[in-house]
C-alpha positions as CSV (number, residue, x, y, z in Angstrom):
1,M,40.4,-40.4,-75.3
2,S,37.1,-41.9,-75.7
3,L,35.1,-40.6,-78.8
4,P,31.4,-39.7,-78.2
5,G,28.7,-42.2,-79.1
6,P,26.5,-42.0,-82.2
7,H,23.9,-39.1,-82.0
8,A,20.3,-38.9,-83.5
9,V,21.4,-38.0,-87.1
10,A,24.1,-40.8,-87.1
11,R,21.5,-43.2,-85.9
12,L,19.0,-42.1,-88.6
13,R,21.9,-42.5,-91.2
14,A,22.6,-45.9,-90.1
15,A,18.9,-46.9,-90.3
16,R,18.7,-45.3,-93.7
17,L,21.7,-47.3,-95.0
18,A,20.3,-50.5,-93.7
19,R,17.4,-50.2,-95.8
20,S,19.4,-49.1,-98.9
21,A,19.4,-51.6,-101.8
22,K,22.9,-50.2,-103.0
23,P,25.7,-48.1,-101.6
24,F,25.1,-44.4,-101.6
25,L,27.7,-42.6,-103.7
26,A,27.9,-38.7,-103.1
27,R,28.3,-37.1,-106.5
28,G,31.5,-34.8,-106.9
29,G,32.2,-35.3,-103.2
30,I,34.7,-37.3,-101.1
31,Q,35.5,-40.8,-102.6
32,G,36.7,-44.0,-100.8
33,E,36.6,-44.9,-97.2
34,R,34.8,-42.6,-94.7
35,C,35.0,-42.4,-90.8
36,A,31.6,-43.5,-89.5
37,G,31.8,-40.9,-86.8
38,C,32.2,-37.7,-89.1
39,R,31.6,-39.1,-92.6
40,L,35.2,-37.7,-93.7
41,R,38.1,-39.7,-94.8
42,P,40.0,-41.3,-91.8
43,S,43.1,-39.0,-92.7
44,H,40.9,-35.9,-92.3
45,C,38.5,-37.2,-89.5
46,V,37.3,-34.4,-87.1
47,C,35.8,-36.7,-84.5
48,T,38.3,-35.6,-81.7
49,M,37.3,-32.0,-82.5
50,R,33.7,-32.6,-81.9
51,P,32.7,-29.6,-79.7
52,A,29.5,-30.7,-77.8
53,R,28.1,-27.6,-75.8
54,P,25.5,-27.8,-72.9
55,T,22.6,-25.9,-73.7
56,P,18.9,-25.8,-72.8
57,I,18.0,-25.4,-76.5
58,G,16.8,-28.5,-78.4
59,M,17.1,-29.1,-82.2
60,C,14.7,-31.1,-84.3
61,L,15.6,-32.2,-87.7
62,L,13.0,-33.5,-90.1
63,M,15.3,-34.9,-93.0
64,A,14.5,-35.6,-96.6
65,D,14.9,-39.4,-97.5
66,I,18.4,-39.4,-98.7
67,E,19.7,-36.2,-96.6
68,P,21.2,-38.3,-93.7
69,L,23.3,-40.1,-96.4
70,K,25.2,-36.9,-97.8
71,P,28.5,-36.1,-96.3
72,S,27.8,-32.6,-97.2
73,N,24.6,-32.4,-94.9
74,T,25.3,-30.0,-91.9
75,G,22.3,-31.3,-89.7
76,W,24.9,-33.8,-88.6
77,L,27.2,-30.9,-87.3
78,I,24.2,-29.5,-85.3
79,A,23.9,-32.8,-83.6
80,D,27.7,-32.9,-82.9
81,V,27.3,-29.6,-81.1
82,V,23.8,-29.4,-79.5
83,P,23.2,-32.4,-77.1
84,D,19.4,-32.2,-77.4
85,T,19.3,-32.8,-81.2
86,F,16.4,-35.0,-82.6
87,A,16.3,-36.4,-86.0
88,F,13.5,-38.0,-87.9
89,G,13.1,-39.1,-91.6
90,W,10.2,-37.4,-93.4
91,A,7.6,-39.1,-95.5
92,R,4.4,-37.8,-97.0
93,T,2.1,-40.8,-96.0
94,E,3.3,-41.4,-92.4
95,V,4.8,-39.7,-89.3
96,D,7.0,-41.4,-86.7
97,P,5.1,-41.5,-83.4
98,A,8.3,-40.4,-81.7
99,L,8.2,-37.2,-83.5
100,L,4.3,-36.5,-82.4
101,A,5.3,-37.3,-78.8
102,L,8.2,-34.9,-78.8
103,L,6.1,-32.1,-80.4
104,A,3.4,-32.8,-77.6
105,D,5.9,-32.9,-74.7
106,P,5.2,-30.0,-72.2
107,L,9.0,-29.7,-71.8
108,W,9.3,-28.1,-75.1
109,Q,8.1,-25.0,-76.9
110,P,8.4,-26.2,-80.5
111,V,8.7,-23.6,-83.2
112,V,9.3,-24.2,-87.0
113,V,12.1,-22.4,-88.7
114,F,11.0,-21.4,-92.3
115,P,11.2,-18.4,-94.4
116,A,8.0,-16.0,-94.1
117,E,7.6,-15.8,-97.8
118,F,6.2,-19.2,-98.0
119,V,4.0,-19.0,-94.7
120,A,0.5,-17.4,-94.1
121,P,1.1,-14.3,-92.2
122,E,-0.7,-15.1,-89.0
123,R,1.7,-18.0,-88.3
124,V,4.9,-15.9,-88.7
125,V,6.8,-14.8,-85.6
126,H,10.3,-12.9,-85.7
127,T,11.1,-13.6,-81.9
128,L,10.7,-16.7,-79.8
129,P,7.1,-17.2,-78.5
130,M,6.4,-16.1,-74.9
131,D,6.1,-19.7,-73.8
132,H,9.9,-20.1,-74.0
133,A,10.0,-18.5,-70.6
134,T,8.7,-21.6,-69.1
135,K,9.5,-24.2,-71.6
136,R,12.7,-25.2,-73.5
137,P,12.8,-23.8,-77.1
138,L,12.7,-26.8,-79.7
139,F,13.8,-25.4,-83.1
140,I,12.4,-27.4,-86.0
141,F,14.2,-27.6,-89.3
142,L,13.1,-29.2,-92.6
143,D,16.6,-30.5,-93.6
144,A,16.5,-30.9,-97.3
145,T,16.9,-28.9,-100.7
146,W,14.7,-26.0,-101.0
147,P,12.2,-27.5,-103.3
148,E,12.0,-30.5,-101.1
149,A,11.6,-28.4,-97.9
150,R,8.7,-26.4,-99.3
151,K,7.0,-29.6,-100.2
152,M,7.6,-31.0,-96.7
153,F,6.2,-27.7,-95.2
154,R,2.9,-28.0,-97.1
155,K,2.5,-31.6,-96.5
156,S,3.2,-32.0,-92.8
157,P,-0.3,-31.3,-91.2
158,Y,1.1,-32.0,-87.7
159,L,3.2,-28.8,-88.2
160,N,0.4,-26.7,-88.9
161,S,-0.5,-25.6,-85.4
162,L,3.0,-24.5,-84.7
163,P,4.4,-20.9,-84.8
164,V,7.0,-20.3,-87.7
165,L,10.0,-18.3,-86.8
166,S,11.2,-16.3,-89.8
167,L,14.8,-15.0,-89.6
168,S,16.3,-12.3,-91.6
169,P,19.9,-13.0,-91.8
170,V,22.2,-10.1,-92.9
171,Q,25.2,-12.3,-93.9
172,V,25.8,-14.2,-97.2
173,S,26.1,-17.9,-96.5
174,R,29.7,-19.2,-96.1
175,Y,28.8,-22.7,-96.9
176,Q,30.7,-24.1,-99.7
177,L,29.7,-27.9,-100.1
178,R,26.6,-27.4,-102.1
179,R,25.6,-24.7,-104.5
180,A,22.5,-22.6,-103.4
181,R,20.3,-20.7,-105.9
182,R,20.4,-17.6,-103.7
183,S,23.2,-15.9,-101.6
184,D,20.6,-15.3,-98.7
185,Y,19.8,-19.0,-98.3
186,L,21.9,-20.4,-95.4
187,C,22.6,-24.1,-94.7
188,T,20.8,-25.6,-92.0
189,S,23.7,-25.3,-89.4
190,E,24.1,-21.5,-90.2
191,V,20.2,-21.1,-89.4
192,A,20.6,-23.1,-86.3
193,A,23.6,-20.9,-85.2
194,L,21.3,-17.8,-85.8
195,C,18.6,-19.5,-83.7
196,L,20.9,-20.2,-80.8
197,D,22.0,-16.7,-80.8
198,L,18.4,-15.5,-80.7
199,A,17.7,-17.9,-77.8
200,G,20.5,-16.2,-75.8
201,E,23.3,-18.9,-76.4
202,P,25.9,-16.9,-78.2
203,H,28.8,-19.3,-77.3
204,A,27.0,-22.2,-78.6
205,A,26.2,-20.4,-81.8
206,Q,29.7,-19.3,-82.3
207,T,30.9,-22.8,-81.7
208,L,28.6,-24.2,-84.3
209,E,29.8,-21.6,-86.8
210,A,33.4,-22.4,-86.0
211,Y,32.8,-26.2,-86.3
212,L,31.1,-25.8,-89.8
213,D,34.2,-23.8,-90.9
214,V,36.4,-26.6,-89.6
215,Y,34.2,-29.3,-91.2
216,T,34.3,-27.6,-94.6
217,H,38.1,-27.1,-94.5
218,H,38.6,-31.0,-93.9
219,Y,36.0,-31.8,-96.4
220,L,37.4,-29.7,-99.0
221,Q,41.1,-30.8,-98.2
222,A,40.1,-34.3,-98.5
223,K,38.4,-33.7,-101.9
224,R,41.5,-32.1,-103.2
225,Q,43.7,-34.7,-101.8
226,L,45.5,-32.2,-99.5
227,P,46.1,-32.7,-95.8
228,P,44.1,-30.4,-93.4
229,D,45.8,-27.3,-91.9
230,L,45.3,-27.6,-88.4
231,A,46.6,-24.1,-87.8
232,S,44.0,-22.5,-90.1
233,P,41.9,-19.6,-88.8
234,A,38.8,-22.0,-88.4
235,H,40.8,-24.5,-86.3
236,L,42.1,-21.6,-84.1
237,A,38.7,-20.2,-83.6
238,L,37.1,-23.5,-82.5
239,R,40.2,-24.2,-80.1
240,A,39.7,-20.7,-78.6
241,L,35.9,-21.4,-78.1
242,S,36.6,-24.7,-76.6
243,H,38.9,-23.2,-74.0
244,P,37.4,-19.7,-73.0
């Protein structure tokens, strides 16, 4: 069985590693050798479980400097599931021309996903803009810690003309690989799953949720030096979604 090639986030990670003067060490995370395809220990690799799902939805990740290097980053999981995932490193003083070209592409209807409490009310929408009937939705995520994401939002003028989708999730985050200050702050892949569901792609949304659970299980088992349980509820859910 051939494994899928590197996606946008993997390529961004490789480029970021090439610029690093010293190796990145994840604090409190998995130590030792890691699989290049999923960032886990080879003994806990999930590459063969990568559940890419055909969907017209696009995802665009603007990633803070070291975010692509973190094994706990869940933007990687979005790119594993959604084929049209784009990833760009964020910098205050410059912007990738490829990002500007993507935002101007008439194929896509870009919308920034960000909490309404930090946005001017006239920019906020709670459903997809009407243009999504003729264009493919492109959800833009600021993939960073919350303090970083707020700075990125303020200092990215090329996003100022775009609508901002504010979600009101009712669930508490299940994400266990980093500690959030508030229980209503979801990780990036959880928010992406909500967006997929909103855009009428429930199967892709459920797949991404199940895949996050599987990845989390493998990550924590590797950290605890325990084997993964391939018959866990998360694995069973992902397999059921893979073979409807």
